[in-house]
Each structure stands twice: as structure tokens, then as C-alpha cells.
N, C-alpha and C positions, 0 to 999 in steps of 0.2 A: 652724571648725577643729576637728580629731578631735584628742581629747586619752586615748587607751587608758591606763585605771590600771593593766589587769592582763592581763599577755598571757606567753605561754609561747612567744618567738622563737627559743629555740634547739631548735625541733618543726617549724620553717618550715624550708623550703628557701630557698637562699641566693637566687634569683630573685626569693622574695615580701619578702625583708630589700631589696632592690635597690627596689623597687616602692614599699614603705615609704618608704625615701628619698627617691624622687623624685615621690613626690605632693604635690603642693600643698594638697592639703587637711590633709594629715596633721600635726602639730603636736608630738606628741609620743607616744612609745609608752613604757611603763615593763614592761619583760622580769622579771618575777618567776625565780627560781630555788628549786628542792625541793628539791635535797641538794649538795654539792660541787661534783659532777661538773657538773651542769647551772649552777652559778655559773660556774665557769671560763669554759663556753661563753659564757654570759653577757656576760662581761668582754670574751672577743676580740669579739662583735659589738658591742658597745657601744665599742668602740676606732676600730671602722672606721666607723659610722654615727651622724651627730651624734645622730639624730633618736629613740634607741633610749637609752635610761639604763638603772639597773639598782632592782630590789629583791632583795636577797641575805638569804635565808633558808632554814631547815630545816624543810620539809615533814613530820606527821607518818605518815613510812613507815616501812618494815617497815628493821633494823638500824639504826636509831636510837641512836645512841652521845653522850656525854659527849666520845669524842676528834671528834666531827665538829664540834660547838661549838667546841671550840677553835680546830679550824683555820680553821672560820669565822670567828671572835671576830679572828683575824688576817688576813685577806682584806678585811675591811671596811676596819679599820683601814689597811690600806696601799693600799686604792681608793679612797677618800672621795670624789672629786669624781665618780667614776661612779655611786657608789650613794649614790641619793636616797633609799631608803627601808630595813626591813626587812621582809620577806617572799619566801614566803607561808610564815607561821608557824599555830599555832592548834592547834587540836585534832580528833582523830576516831577518832569511838568504835565506827566502823566494826569488821567482824571483819576479824580479822588480822593487824592493824595493830599496833604495839606497845603495851604496857602503858600505862594510864591515867599509872600514874606516873611513866615517864621520859617521856613525852610531858608532862606537866603541868610537868616542873622542866625542861626544854631549852626550852618554851614561855616559861616565867617569865624564864628565863636571859636568851632573846631578846627579852623586854620590857624586862629593867635596862641590853641593850647598847642598844636602840634609845632609853632615857630617859640614858643617858650621856652617846651621841652627838646627840644632839637629833635623832633620826630619828622623822618616823610610821613606824607600822607597819600593814602587810595584812596579815589576818586571815582565815584560813578555819576555818569550823567546819562539823562535819558531824554529830551525833546528837549534838553539846555544847555547844550555844547557850547554855543555862543556865547550864553550869560554865564557857564562855569569858568573860562576861558577869561572873562574880563573880568570877573575877579579873582584871579590867579593872578591876575598882571601885578596886582599890590604886594607877591609875595616872591620876589627873582629869587632869594635864595632858599626856597622851601625848595626840599626832594620831592617831588612829583611824581605820583605813579595814573595811570588815566587806566583803570581796570577797564576792557573791553570797550572800547571808546570806538561809538560808530559814526561818529558824526564825518562830515562830509570831507574831499581831502583837504580840501582850503583849511579850512579848520587843523585837519589831521597836519598840514605843515607850522601852523600858526601856531599849535601847544610844541612842535619838533623845535622849532625858534624860542622857543619859554624854557627851555632845557626840558621840558618833560619826558619820563620814561612810556611806554606802552607795555602790559603785558595782555601778551595774546594768549587768548583761548584755546581748548583743545578742535572746537568746532572748525578750528580753520582749516580741518583735512575736506571741507565742504563750501565753506565762506569764499566768495572773491573779496571779498573787502579785507578780509583778514591778512591772506596772501596779497594783497596787493600794499597792503600797509610793511610786513616784512620784507616786501621786494623793494619798497620808495624807501623807507628810514634808514637811518646810520643803523650799522648791526652793534653800535654800544648803547642804542637805548631801547632793546629789547630786553623784555621779559618773557618769561613762561607761567599761565595760572590754568585754570581747571574753571574755575566758580562753582565746583563740585557742593550738590550735587548734579546741580544743572550743567547745560553746555557739551555734554559728550558727544566724543568722536564716534561714540559706538548708538546707534538707535535705539537697541534693546536693551541697554545698561546704564544705568548711573553711573554719573561722574565719579571718576576718582585722583588722588594726584597721579598715580601708577600710570595714567594715559597718558602723561606727558608724552611719554615717548612719541605717541604719536606726531605730536606738534613737534618734537625734535626731527622726527622722519620728513616729516614736510618742509621744514625751514630748511634740512639740508639740502634739500630738492630746487629751492628757490635760490638758495644762495650759492646755491652749486660747491658745495663745501662738504668735508664727510662730518659723520653725526659726532665724533667726536670734539671737534673743534667747535661746531656747533654748543654741545654741551659747555663748553670750556670758557665760551663766548657768553654764554647765560648766565655761567656761576660769575665771571669778574664782571658783570653789568649790576647782578644781585648782589656782590657786594662793595659794589661803588653805592648801590641806593639803598642799603641798610648796615647798619652796624650791629653784630651781634654779639653779644655781650657774654 
């Protein structure tokens, strides 16, 4: 069965959403919001399709503000059965993004909200891996999923020791970094994701949850384990990281 820990289904056509719902191989997909608008779209999608659940969060994009967080807090607390995680949240120190100070403030507020509600967090980090891990040290009991983590392997090891899960994208088929992560990390800390419509294993196609079959094949090769056993391990990991009501 397919478990997609991290997708952006509000970017996909409705026909693709229908395919997800009708695909017997797909068990569950978590669509991650990046702002208030995408969260509202995700809520509408989740109400219509039972296989789709929501991670609600504010990505560190332009115009990030305290007012956004207040609205996020209200929406989450009014829609908890559909919202099973806080995400996509984190830090991104690329150019042309919000000041580091406001990013950190909003990130910490969202971590505190997750702690209050006992929800796992799905974390994005770009050019800020060290800073993210330093903040996460203050949340030892929080379930932490590092989405598409591209930090150095010294930091991968540090995150592993903190108990983090790692969601592996479908572009593992051509990424030595993610192949090495799957080989080196404990099997019980590996999850699967697409980041759909991004990071497709097929250069000529937008990504979608069904393509996680390619990830399973690659993990099977690396672990030298039958695909069915890989699927069982991923399912077990998913059920430990998330509580689905």
C-alpha cells in the first residue's frame, strides 16, 4: 500500500484527485499547506476525498506574518479531525524570503502549537538545516518528520539521534543522497513522500502519489528486501508517526 506523507494536492487537477481516491494501491495521502489560501483549498479537498488528510502549516514564504499564524491557529483548532499534522513548516534561508527573525518566530509558534495539540510536525529546511535542528532540540517529545532533508550526513546523523523520521521523495531513483540515507538510516525511521507535483521520478511527468511505487522498488533494491516487506515497514512507520482517527 502507498502512504504519501508529503504532497501538495491543491496544485493537482481534480481528475488526479479522483484517481487518488479510486486507486486501490493508495492508502492515504497527506496534503501539506504552505499558507492560509492553500490550507483552505486543502480542507475542501479533504472533505471530498476520504483518502486525503491534511498537514496545516505556514511555509516560510514572502509576506509571512503574525496575523497569518493567528488565522492558522483558529483554522486548525476548528478542523482537527481532518488535520493530522502541522506542516509544511520550517526555515528557508534562500534569497528573497522573509527575514530570519520572523521565520524563526513563526516556526517556533507552530512547533508550540503542535506540542499543545499533540500533533506531529512536517518540516522543510533549505540552507538552514543546522538552525532547524538546534531549535528542535527543545522539543524532544514531538514527533518530527524531516521532509526531503538535504543536509550533510553529519546533520542526518544528528537528526536521527533526536528521533526524527525522514520522508524520502520519489526522485530517490536518481538521487545518490537519498539512496545513501535509506541505506544508512534505521528502517523504522523511513517514510515515503512525493512532494507532488514536484520531484517526479519521471522527467516528463508531474509527480503524483501513485509514483511512490518507484520509491518502493528502489528501497527494496537498497535493503535487499522484497517490495511487500518494504511496504509493511513503511506502513508500520507511518502508523507510529501519525494517529489517524
